[in-house]
Legacy VTK file of the C-alpha trace (Angstrom):
# vtk DataFile Version 3.0
C-alpha trace
ASCII
DATASET POLYDATA
POINTS 97 float
0.000 0.000 0.000
1.549 3.296 -1.095
0.732 6.500 0.750
1.146 9.943 -0.688
2.372 12.892 1.330
-0.059 15.734 1.537
0.832 19.387 1.678
-0.942 19.764 5.019
1.048 16.893 6.508
4.298 18.448 5.312
3.398 21.858 6.761
2.333 20.228 10.019
5.673 18.358 10.280
7.681 21.528 9.573
5.615 23.426 12.159
6.240 20.751 14.801
9.984 20.765 14.056
10.095 24.587 14.356
8.123 24.573 17.620
10.438 21.968 19.129
13.509 23.918 17.922
12.351 27.240 19.408
11.150 25.508 22.570
14.591 23.972 23.117
16.246 27.352 22.521
14.043 29.020 25.148
14.669 26.227 27.642
18.409 26.400 26.950
18.416 30.129 27.729
16.613 29.484 30.994
18.644 26.513 32.186
22.104 27.257 30.750
23.173 29.631 33.582
22.031 27.136 36.210
23.857 24.315 34.430
27.038 26.401 34.066
27.022 27.288 37.785
26.644 23.611 38.645
29.512 22.574 36.343
31.781 25.359 37.669
31.024 24.372 41.272
31.861 20.726 40.596
35.107 21.673 38.815
36.079 23.908 41.756
35.450 21.068 44.198
37.584 18.666 42.157
40.369 21.231 41.858
40.265 21.845 45.598
40.432 18.122 46.334
43.373 17.550 44.008
45.554 20.514 44.918
44.236 21.530 48.323
45.314 18.246 49.855
48.966 18.742 48.958
48.999 22.278 50.300
47.327 21.350 53.573
49.729 18.463 54.206
52.782 20.667 53.634
51.436 23.379 55.939
50.727 20.862 58.684
54.277 19.480 58.491
55.781 22.982 58.675
53.603 23.914 61.643
54.708 20.796 63.505
58.383 21.638 62.944
58.061 25.256 64.113
58.018 26.252 67.746
55.982 29.091 69.141
57.813 32.418 68.838
60.418 31.096 66.416
61.295 33.247 63.395
61.606 31.413 60.107
63.129 32.820 56.903
61.961 30.900 53.857
64.255 32.472 51.266
67.564 34.232 51.742
68.417 37.051 49.327
71.365 36.480 47.027
74.554 38.132 48.274
76.673 37.998 45.136
75.207 40.976 43.303
78.099 42.633 41.537
78.010 45.511 39.118
79.456 45.172 35.673
82.383 47.572 35.442
82.814 47.080 31.699
79.690 49.077 30.931
81.407 52.452 30.698
80.944 55.809 32.330
77.669 57.663 32.676
77.466 61.078 31.002
74.824 63.671 31.817
73.404 65.535 28.867
71.086 68.456 28.271
68.716 68.861 25.403
69.334 71.861 23.175
66.329 73.523 21.590
LINES 1 98
97 0 1 2 3 4 5 6 7 8 9 10 11 12 13 14 15 16 17 18 19 20 21 22 23 24 25 26 27 28 29 30 31 32 33 34 35 36 37 38 39 40 41 42 43 44 45 46 47 48 49 50 51 52 53 54 55 56 57 58 59 60 61 62 63 64 65 66 67 68 69 70 71 72 73 74 75 76 77 78 79 80 81 82 83 84 85 86 87 88 89 90 91 92 93 94 95 96
């Protein structure tokens, strides 16, 4: 049995497709910010679990080693800062108009 497509059926199908398309666009605009906040929150939690653990463990070890009132210097400045004497001498100049 062969069925023929009618013009009304074609228009009805196109109308349904358009309504679904615009409906999804409206829903996406409503729910996209909520979805993005959820994804960002989950990514932040994962990042905190991965890298926060290392930082907390190192801080706890340092705190155990330190005594109350003790001064700790983490980085000493470099002492061997020498000037380059081969640069030449500095000459002041004035601009002439």
